[in-house]
C-alpha positions as CSV (number, residue, x, y, z in Angstrom):
1,M,-15.5,32.8,53.5
2,K,-16.0,35.3,56.2
3,S,-17.5,38.7,55.5
4,S,-14.4,40.5,56.5
5,M,-12.3,38.4,54.1
6,K,-14.7,39.1,51.3
7,D,-14.5,42.8,51.9
8,K,-10.7,42.7,52.0
9,A,-10.6,40.7,48.7
10,K,-13.1,42.8,46.9
11,G,-11.3,45.9,48.1
12,S,-8.0,44.7,46.8
13,F,-9.6,43.9,43.5
14,H,-11.1,47.3,43.2
15,E,-7.8,49.0,44.2
16,A,-6.0,47.1,41.4
17,K,-8.7,47.8,38.9
18,G,-8.6,51.4,39.8
19,A,-4.9,51.6,39.4
20,V,-5.1,50.1,35.9
21,K,-7.9,52.6,34.9
22,E,-5.8,55.5,36.4
23,L,-2.7,54.5,34.4
24,A,-4.8,53.9,31.2
25,G,-6.2,57.4,31.7
26,K,-2.8,58.9,32.0
27,V,-1.4,57.1,29.0
28,T,-4.3,57.9,26.7
29,D,-4.6,61.5,28.1
30,N,-8.1,60.8,29.2
31,P,-8.8,62.8,32.4
32,K,-12.2,61.2,32.9
33,L,-10.8,57.7,32.9
34,E,-8.0,58.8,35.2
35,L,-10.5,60.2,37.7
36,E,-12.6,57.1,37.5
37,G,-9.6,55.0,38.4
38,K,-8.7,57.2,41.3
39,A,-12.2,57.0,42.6
40,E,-12.4,53.2,42.3
41,K,-9.0,52.9,43.9
42,L,-10.2,55.0,46.9
43,A,-13.4,53.0,47.1
44,G,-11.3,49.8,47.2
45,K,-9.2,51.1,50.0
46,A,-12.3,52.0,52.0
47,Q,-13.8,48.5,51.4
48,E,-10.5,46.9,52.5
49,K,-10.5,49.0,55.7
50,L,-14.1,47.9,56.3
51,G,-12.9,44.3,56.1
52,Q,-10.2,45.0,58.7
53,V,-12.7,46.6,61.0
54,K,-15.1,43.6,60.7
55,K,-12.2,41.3,61.5
56,V,-11.3,43.2,64.6
57,L,-15.0,43.2,65.7
58,G,-15.3,39.5,64.9
59,K,-17.9,39.7,62.2
């Protein structure tokens, strides 16, 4: 698997995991868990964008 595809896949996974954490934080009224989820979701988006850039550059 190409590096760009790995980054996109990992990014999507982290985005989904972050969304679940964020929702769990909201449901349980746990602001720390909610913030962790938002941060992980954001990191996943960044990693996914990195994969897109690598694809364009051919890496």
